[in-house]
N, C-alpha and C positions, 0 to 999 in steps of 0.2 A: 646725373639723371639718365643719360643713355645706357649706362651699365645696368642699372636696376630695371630699365625698360626691356633690355635684351633678356634678362633673366625671366621676366614675367612672360615673354613671348614663347618660351620653351614649354612644350606640353608637360603637365605635372608628372605624368607617369614616366616620361622620358627623363626628367630631372631626377626623379627618385632612382631610376635604373642607372643613370650616369654616376650618381654619388655612391653606389654600392662599391665599384672598384676603387673609388677615391678613398673610402674609409676601410675597404677590405673586409666588409662584413655586411650581412643582410639584417634588417631589423630597424630598431628604434633610432639609432644614431644617424644613419643617412636620412631617415624620414624627418627627424627634427631639423637637420641641416637644410633640407629642401624646404620645409615649412618656414624656417627662418628667412631663407632667400626670397620666398614668395611674399613674405610679410613686408619686405623692404619697400616695394614700389608705392603702395598707398601711403605709407608713413612718410617716405622721403618726398613724394610729390606734394602731399598736403602741407608738410612743414615748409617746403620751399615756397609754395603758394601763399601760405599764411604770413611768412616773413616778408615776401616781396610785395604783398598787398597793403602793408602798413603805409599810411600816408607819409609822403616825404616831409611834410611840415612837422610831424611828430619826431621824426629822426633828427631834423635840423634843430628843433627845440631842445632835444636832449643833448645834442652836440654843443649847442650854444651855452647850455648850463655848465659845460665842462665835464660832463659825465664820461668816464672811460668806456671804451667799446664793450668790454666784458660786462660791466655794470648795466649799460644800456640794453644789452641783449637779455640779461637775466631779469631785470626789474621792469623793463618797458616792453621790449619787442616780444619776448616769449609769452608774457601774459596776454598781449594783444593778439597773438597768433594761436593762443591755446585752443580756441574752438576748432580751428582748422586742423591743428595737430591731433587733437583728440578724435576728430572725425576720421582721420587717416588710421589711427590706431584701432578704432572701433571697426572700421571697414576691414582692416587687415585681420583682426581677430575673428570676425564672422566668416570671412572667406576661408581662413585657415581651418575652421571646423569642418567645412565641406571638403577641403583638399585633404585633410587628415584621413578621411575615410578611404581615399585612394591609396594611402600608404599601406593598406592591408595587402595590396598586390606585391609589396616588397617585404612582407613578413613583419610589419610593425603592429599588427593587431588592431584593437579598438573596435569601434562600431562598424568600421569597414569590413572587418572579418565576417560579421553576420551578413552584411550586404553581399559580399563575394560568394559566400556559401549559398545564400538565397538565389543568386543569379545562376550559379553552377547547377543547382538542383532544381531550378524552376519552382522554388518553394517561396510562395508569397509571404507566408508567416515569418520565415527567417529573414527575408528581405526587409519586411516592415519592422522586425525586431532590431534591425540596425539603423534603418532610415528614420524612424520616428524619434528615437532618442537623440540622434545626430541633429535633426531639425529642432528638437526641443532645446538642446544645448546651444544651438546658434541663437535661438530666440532669448534664452536666458542670458547669454553674453550680451546681446543687444540691449536687453533691459537693464543689466548691471551697468553698462556704460552710460546709458541714459540717466540712470540714478546717480552714477559717479560724477557726471558733469556738474551736478550741483555743488560738489565738493571741490572739483579740480579747476573749474572756470571761475575767475573773479566775478563777484556779484554784478558789477556794472556791465560786464561783457556777455552775460547770459541772454539767450534768446527770449524775447518777450518782456525784458526788463525795461521799464519806462523811466527809471531814475536818471 
């Protein structure tokens, strides 16, 4: 947890710039590596939280049945933590859409390129041509994850389920 927390505290542009000499090139590869590193904290934190919040009685019951640890994790603990894990993945994905626009400063292109051009030229139309699609993409990803929760989360663990 502390390692992924330290990565998240680095300013995004600094991390993008730091990874350029690591990979020896400017562009997409260091940007993807930085986005991957930024994605870790919400996912790791929510996974840890989801797994540690499982009631001790449930763990003891599974152990009393003689279930091996790997089976308990896969069949009992991960489904119980799935809401929290998916929330971390969703948060990470939406944050990465915004962070990806900053990657234009290191030559990775995308919607951020239009935003950078709009800022440099004080051109509001160019700025909005990058900002609006980036915001729409973030909303689309949020909606896709909300819809995907119906498939990924077991029926009895879904929010609002009274069964």
